[in-house]
C-alpha positions in Angstrom: -9.6 191.9 50.5 -13.0 193.4 49.2 -13.7 192.8 45.7 -14.6 196.5 45.0 -11.5 197.8 46.6 -9.7 200.0 43.9 -7.3 198.0 41.7 -4.3 200.7 42.0 -3.8 199.4 45.7 -1.8 196.0 45.7 -1.8 194.2 49.0 0.9 195.0 51.3 2.1 193.8 54.8 -0.5 193.2 57.4 -3.5 193.4 55.0 -2.7 197.0 54.0 -3.4 198.5 50.7 -0.3 200.2 49.4 -0.5 202.5 46.3 2.2 202.3 43.5 3.2 206.0 44.2 5.9 206.3 46.9 7.7 209.6 47.9 11.1 210.0 49.4 11.5 212.7 52.2 15.2 213.0 53.2 16.5 209.5 54.3 13.0 208.0 54.4 10.2 206.9 52.1 6.6 207.0 52.4 4.0 204.8 50.7 0.4 205.6 50.1 -2.1 203.4 52.5 -5.7 203.0 51.5 -8.7 203.4 53.6 -8.7 199.7 54.3 -5.3 200.0 56.0 -6.8 202.2 58.7 -10.0 200.3 58.9 -8.0 197.3 59.8 -6.3 199.5 62.6 -9.2 201.0 64.5 -9.2 201.9 68.1 -12.2 202.9 70.2 -12.7 205.9 72.5 -13.7 205.2 76.1 -11.4 206.7 78.7 -12.0 209.8 80.8 -10.2 211.5 83.6 -10.6 208.8 86.4 -9.7 206.0 84.0 -6.4 208.1 82.8 -5.4 208.8 86.5 -6.0 205.3 87.4 -4.0 204.2 84.2 -1.0 206.3 85.2 -0.9 205.5 88.9 -1.7 201.7 88.4 1.2 201.5 85.9 3.7 202.7 88.5 2.2 201.5 91.9 4.0 198.2 91.9 7.0 200.2 92.4 5.9 200.6 95.9 5.4 196.9 96.4 8.8 195.8 95.3 12.0 196.7 93.4 12.7 200.2 95.1 14.2 198.3 98.1 17.2 197.3 96.1 18.3 200.7 96.2 18.9 200.1 99.9 21.5 197.8 99.3 23.0 199.9 96.5 23.3 203.1 98.3 21.9 202.8 101.8 18.8 204.6 103.1 20.6 208.0 102.6 21.7 207.2 99.2 18.3 206.0 98.1 16.6 209.1 99.7 18.9 211.6 98.2 18.6 209.8 94.7 14.8 209.9 95.1 14.7 213.6 95.7 16.6 214.2 92.3 14.5 211.5 90.5 11.2 213.2 91.8 12.6 216.5 90.2 13.1 214.9 87.1 9.8 213.2 86.9 7.9 216.6 87.7 9.9 218.2 84.9 9.1 215.3 82.5 5.4 215.2 83.5 4.9 218.8 83.0 6.5 218.8 79.6 4.5 215.6 78.7 1.3 217.4 79.9 2.0 220.2 77.5 2.9 218.0 74.5 0.2 215.4 74.6 -2.9 217.4 74.1 -1.0 219.4 71.5 -0.2 216.1 69.8 -3.0 213.9 70.6 -1.7 210.7 69.2 -1.3 207.0 70.3 2.4 207.2 69.5 3.1 209.3 72.6 6.9 209.8 73.0 7.4 208.7 69.4 4.9 211.3 68.2 6.6 214.1 70.1 10.2 213.2 68.9 8.9 212.7 65.3 7.5 216.2 65.0 10.4 217.8 66.9 13.6 215.8 65.3 12.2 214.0 62.2 11.9 210.2 61.5 15.2 209.1 63.0 14.5 210.9 66.2 11.0 209.5 66.4 12.1 206.0 65.8 14.8 206.1 68.4 12.5 207.5 71.1 9.8 205.1 70.2 12.1 202.2 70.2 13.5 203.0 73.7 10.1 203.5 75.1 9.2 200.0 73.6 11.9 198.4 75.3 10.9 199.9 78.4 7.2 198.7 78.3 8.2 195.3 77.0 10.7 194.6 79.7 8.9 196.4 82.5 6.1 193.6 82.6 8.9 191.0 82.7 10.3 192.7 85.7 6.8 192.9 87.3 5.9 189.3 86.5 9.3 188.2 87.9 8.1 189.5 91.4 4.6 188.2 90.9 6.0 184.7 90.2 8.3 184.7 93.3 5.6 186.0 95.4 3.0 183.4 94.4 5.5 180.7 94.7 6.2 181.9 98.5 2.6 182.3 99.3 1.5 179.0 97.9 4.3 177.1 99.5 3.4 178.9 102.9 -0.4 178.4 102.8 -0.1 174.7 101.7 3.1 173.8 103.7 4.6 172.5 100.4 7.9 170.7 100.4 10.0 170.4 97.3 9.5 172.4 94.1 6.6 171.1 92.1 6.6 172.5 88.4 3.1 174.0 89.0 4.4 176.2 91.7 7.6 177.4 90.0 7.9 181.2 89.2 8.2 180.2 85.4 4.8 178.5 85.5 3.2 181.4 87.4 4.7 184.0 84.8 3.0 182.1 82.0 -0.3 182.1 83.8 -0.2 185.8 84.5 0.8 186.6 81.0 -2.1 184.7 79.5 -4.8 186.0 81.8 -3.9 189.5 81.7 -3.1 189.8 78.0 -6.5 188.2 77.2 -8.2 191.0 79.5 -6.5 193.5 77.6 -7.7 192.0 74.2 -11.3 191.9 75.3 -11.7 195.7 74.9 -10.9 199.2 76.1 -14.0 199.3 78.2 -13.0 196.1 80.1 -9.4 197.4 80.3 -10.1 200.8 81.7 -12.9 199.5 84.2 -10.3 196.9 85.5 -7.7 199.5 85.8 -9.7 201.7 88.0 -10.8 198.8 90.2 -7.1 197.3 90.5 -5.7 200.7 91.1 -8.2 201.7 94.1 -7.5 198.2 95.7 -3.7 198.7 95.3 -3.9 202.1 97.0 -6.1 200.8 99.6 -3.7 198.0 100.4 -0.7 200.5 100.8 -2.9 202.7 103.1 -3.8 199.7 105.2 -0.2 198.8 105.4 0.8 202.3 106.4 -1.8 202.6 108.9 -0.8 199.1 110.3 2.9 200.1 110.6 2.1 203.2 112.7 -0.7 201.7 114.7 1.3 198.5 115.6 4.0 200.3 117.5 6.6 198.3 115.6 8.0 201.1 113.6 11.6 202.0 114.4 13.3 204.8 112.4 16.8 203.3 113.7 16.1 200.4 111.2 16.8 202.9 108.4 20.4 203.0 109.0 21.1 199.4 110.2 23.3 198.6 107.2 27.0 198.2 108.3 28.9 201.1 106.8 32.1 200.6 104.5 35.2 202.2 105.4 34.9 206.0 105.1 31.0 205.6 105.1 28.4 206.4 107.8 25.2 204.8 109.0 23.2 207.3 106.7 25.4 206.8 103.6 27.1 203.4 104.3 28.7 203.4 100.9 29.5 207.0 101.0 28.4 209.7 98.6 29.2 207.3 95.7 26.4 205.0 96.8 23.9 207.7 95.6 24.8 207.0 91.9 23.9 203.1 91.9 20.7 203.9 93.9 19.4 206.0 91.1 17.8 203.2 88.9 15.9 202.0 91.9 14.6 205.4 92.7 13.2 205.5 89.3 11.1 202.6 89.9 8.9 204.7 92.3 7.5 206.6 89.0 8.6 204.6 86.0 5.8 204.4 83.5 3.7 207.5 84.6 4.7 208.8 81.4 2.6 206.1 79.5 -0.6 208.4 79.6 -0.3 209.9 76.2 -0.5 206.4 74.6 -4.2 206.4 75.4 -4.9 209.7 73.6 -6.8 208.0 70.6 -8.8 206.1 73.0 -9.9 209.1 75.3 -13.1 211.0 74.9 -11.2 214.4 75.6 -7.5 213.9 75.5 -6.7 217.6 75.4 -8.3 218.2 78.7 -8.0 215.0 80.5 -4.3 213.6 79.7 -2.6 216.7 81.3 -4.8 216.6 84.5 -4.4 213.0 84.9 -0.7 213.0 84.3 0.0 215.7 87.1 -2.3 214.4 89.6 -1.1 210.9 89.0 2.5 212.0 89.6 1.5 213.7 92.9 -0.3 210.6 94.1 2.8 208.6 93.3 5.1 211.1 95.3 2.9 210.6 98.4 2.9 206.9 98.2 6.5 206.6 97.4 7.7 208.8 100.5 5.4 206.9 102.7 6.6 203.4 101.4 10.3 204.4 101.9 10.0 205.7 105.2 7.5 203.1 106.8 8.4 199.8 105.0 12.1 200.4 105.9 11.2 201.0 109.4 9.8 197.5 110.2 11.1 194.0 110.4 14.8 193.7 109.5 15.0 197.4 108.2 17.3 198.4 105.4 19.8 195.5 105.9 17.3 192.8 105.3 15.1 194.6 102.7 18.0 195.6 100.5 18.1 192.1 98.7 14.4 191.0 99.1 12.3 190.3 96.2 9.1 190.8 98.3 9.7 193.8 100.5 6.1 194.5 101.2 5.4 190.9 102.1 8.4 191.3 104.5 6.8 194.4 105.8 3.7 192.7 106.6 5.5 190.0 108.5 7.4 192.6 110.3 4.0 193.9 111.5 1.9 190.8 111.9 4.5 187.9 112.2 5.0 184.8 110.3 2.0 182.6 109.6 -1.1 182.3 107.5 -2.2 185.9 108.2 0.9 187.3 106.5 0.6 185.0 103.6 -2.9 185.9 103.1 -2.0 189.6 103.4 0.7 189.1 100.8 -1.9 187.4 98.4 -3.8 190.7 98.7 -0.7 192.6 98.2 -0.3 191.0 94.8 -2.9 193.2 93.6 -0.5 196.0 93.5 1.8 193.9 91.1 -1.2 192.9 88.9 -2.1 196.8 88.6 1.3 197.6 87.1 1.5 194.3 85.0 -1.9 194.8 83.5 -1.4 198.4 82.6 1.9 198.4 81.2 0.8 195.4 79.0 -1.8 198.1 77.8 1.3 200.4 77.0 3.5 198.2 75.2 0.5 197.2 73.0 -0.2 200.8 72.1 3.4 201.7 71.7 4.0 198.8 69.2 0.9 199.4 67.6 1.6 203.0 66.8 5.1 202.4 65.5 3.7 199.5 63.5 0.9 201.7 62.0 3.4 204.3 60.9 5.8 201.6 59.3 8.7 201.6 61.7 7.9 198.3 62.9 6.5 195.4 60.7 2.9 196.5 59.7 1.2 193.2 60.7 1.9 194.1 64.3 -0.7 197.0 64.2 -3.7 195.0 63.0 -6.6 195.3 65.5 -9.2 193.0 66.5 -12.2 193.0 64.1 -15.1 193.7 66.6 -13.0 194.6 69.9 -10.8 197.2 68.3 -7.8 196.2 70.4 -4.2 195.7 69.0 -4.2 191.9 69.8 -1.3 191.2 67.6 0.8 193.7 69.5 -0.2 192.5 72.6 0.5 188.8 72.2 3.9 189.6 70.4 5.0 191.7 73.3 3.9 189.1 75.9 6.0 186.6 74.0 9.1 188.6 74.0 8.6 189.5 77.8 8.2 186.0 78.9 11.1 184.6 77.2 13.2 187.3 78.6 12.1 186.8 82.0 12.8 183.0 81.7 16.3 183.8 80.1 17.4 186.0 82.9 15.8 183.6 85.6 17.7 180.5 84.2 21.0 182.6 83.8 20.7 184.0 87.3 20.0 180.6 88.7 22.9 179.1 87.1 25.2 181.8 88.7 23.6 181.5 92.0 21.7 184.7 92.1 19.0 185.6 94.5 15.4 186.3 93.5 15.9 190.0 94.2 19.0 190.2 92.1 17.2 188.5 89.2 14.2 191.1 89.7 17.1 193.8 89.9 18.7 192.7 86.6 15.5 193.0 84.6 14.7 196.3 86.5 17.9 197.9 85.2 17.2 196.7 81.6 13.9 198.4 81.8 15.3 201.7 83.1 17.8 201.7 80.3 15.0 202.0 77.7 13.2 204.5 80.1 16.0 207.1 80.6 16.8 207.1 76.9 13.2 208.0 76.0 13.1 210.7 78.8 16.1 212.5 77.4 14.6 212.4 74.1 11.1 213.6 75.3 12.6 216.5 77.1 14.6 217.4 74.1 11.6 217.2 71.9 9.7 219.6 74.3 12.3 222.2 73.9 12.6 221.8 70.1 8.8 222.0 69.8 8.4 225.1 71.6 11.1 226.6 69.3 10.2 225.0 65.9 6.3 224.9 66.2 5.5 227.8 68.5 2.2 228.4 66.9 0.5 224.9 67.3 -2.3 224.9 69.8 -1.2 224.1 73.4 -4.3 223.6 75.6 -2.0 223.2 78.5 1.5 224.9 79.1 4.2 223.7 81.3 4.7 225.9 84.3 8.5 225.1 84.2 9.0 225.5 80.7 12.3 224.9 78.7 14.3 225.0 81.9 12.4 222.5 83.6 12.6 220.1 80.6 16.3 220.9 80.3 17.1 219.8 83.9 14.8 216.7 83.7 16.8 215.7 80.6 20.2 216.3 82.3 19.0 214.0 85.1 17.9 211.3 82.9 21.2 211.5 81.1 23.1 211.1 84.5 20.7 208.2 85.2 21.5 206.4 82.0 25.1 206.6 82.9 24.4 205.3 86.4 23.2 202.0 85.0 26.8 201.1 84.2 28.0 201.7 87.8 26.6 198.4 89.3 28.6 195.5 88.1 26.0 192.8 89.3 23.4 194.2 86.6 25.8 195.5 84.0 25.5 192.3 81.7 21.8 192.9 81.3 22.2 196.5 80.4 24.8 195.7 77.9 22.2 193.1 76.4 19.5 195.8 76.1 22.0 198.0 74.5 22.8 195.5 71.9 19.2 194.8 71.3 18.7 198.8 70.8 21.4 199.0 68.3 19.9 196.0 66.4 16.7 197.8 66.2 18.4 200.9 64.9 20.1 198.8 62.2 16.6 197.3 61.1 15.3 200.9 60.7 18.3 201.8 58.7 18.0 198.8 56.3 14.4 198.3 56.1 12.0 200.3 58.1 12.8 203.8 57.0 11.7 202.8 53.4 8.0 201.6 54.3 6.5 204.6 56.2 3.0 205.4 56.2 1.2 208.7 56.9 -0.3 207.8 60.1 -1.7 210.6 62.4 1.7 211.1 64.0 3.4 211.6 60.5 0.7 213.6 59.2 1.0 216.0 62.1 4.8 216.2 61.6 4.8 216.6 57.7 2.0 219.2 57.8 3.5 221.1 60.9 0.3 220.5 62.8 -2.2 221.5 59.9 -3.4 217.7 60.0 -2.9 214.7 62.0 -5.9 215.4 64.5 -7.6 212.1 64.5 -10.2 213.2 67.1 -11.3 215.7 64.7 -10.3 214.6 61.2 -10.3 210.9 61.3 -7.5 209.1 59.5 -5.7 209.4 56.1 -6.4 213.0 55.6 -3.0 213.7 53.9 -1.8 211.7 51.0 1.5 211.0 49.9 1.0 213.1 46.9 0.3 216.2 49.2 3.7 216.1 50.8 5.2 219.6 49.3 7.5 218.9 46.2 10.4 221.0 47.8 10.5 218.7 50.7 10.1 215.5 48.8 11.4 213.6 45.9 9.0 211.0 44.0 10.3 207.6 43.9 9.4 205.7 40.6 8.7 202.0 41.5 7.1 199.2 39.2 4.2 197.5 40.9 2.2 195.2 38.8 -1.7 195.6 39.0 -3.5 193.3 41.3 -6.7 191.9 40.0 -9.8 191.9 42.3 -10.3 188.8 44.5 -12.7 186.3 43.3 
């Protein structure tokens, strides 16, 4: 700590300077943060429209490479198609709502920021925690597929026999986490440039696959419905109408994480203009890519019956077009680009989500300290990687012990990620409606064309999606585990987190009803704890011994 830093600020968690005065607001307490607190938590602006569009699309694009196909096993082609139509409607309603809220509340907190202003600290924390679970678990899902794919590619290219440790999925997971967390730490400029490049490559690979399927003459629409129907089912709905329900989580995989764009608000040059445009155009890009993937990938090779349990459906699709052999392995290696795109960009998302919740005091404050020269949340990025890797290995070992296939292991992780996602979707849609009514006068550079009704319908579909996670007994234990983690997070906030909040931009905006909390205009720390209106707050006396300057 600097020698000339005011003595009235004792050292707090994460190198923060916390004043003696604290103030209670309802069930939470705020503590003053000195200027040095925000200096240690700086971000840097760089992103513009194309970077943001690439960030949104790249975060999701791996959903066209794998994961979605497990919905074929759950509900058949018809079940997944119908579920996909409802989920597309949900995501458009959500994206239009986010496109309105994000420029009005241009904070790194994203979903947490929306819910904090709409529903208070508890609503903000629950929403932020749910999104944090989504973003920490999703890279574990993606890296799971990456590890299995690399194992198969290397084994095929080099004709490996046996299972050497260096070509195990667990080893590849560690390699991918280390490499791509490091790139995220290097700086926002490198992150965004890599995002644009990897997104273009991933879309190009999909386009090449789509054209190959159509040009090869091997597309066969009858393969859509080659799953043997259950009693009372049909070729279109082999598990009956009831199959639509368990297919919902896999339909979500076509779009999951497009909602991460608001997390880039404090690193964007013009978030009020670019974030809404990038969100809607990104969603439309994903709808086109997802529809072509479902129709064309299912129409080659072994069709729905074979793809339904595959961990690498695009790889299988390439083999269906080009046959087995080196060419297919090399194409699958190129196809790994799509998985890297999502893995890399969702690492960005959990880093910023964790950073924002920590900066405001909801998570331990040391998690939000940024790199001294690169201004990236390196602590949050590393912490999320450790949790994600441990989770992937745990599910892998448990699945292996139970004889689970690679696709089932990926599916278990996928359902865990969707659990956090749909809770945050419900809360964001509710936040949209409440902000329209409680803060009608805040500036809204963009207004949702579907309004409160669109948000309401999206929220109801999200709630149904949450219930659907419990319909598949194969993945239910993982969802229960995620629920337990979610409850433990709420207990932590009730016992400790709610007493340590700081007036970050998200909190400033909520406490001043939009008068302050605009970091792109005002910077940080505009509002002090003593500025909180007396009729809304109660001072909390606390004895803190003075701290002598460092020598």
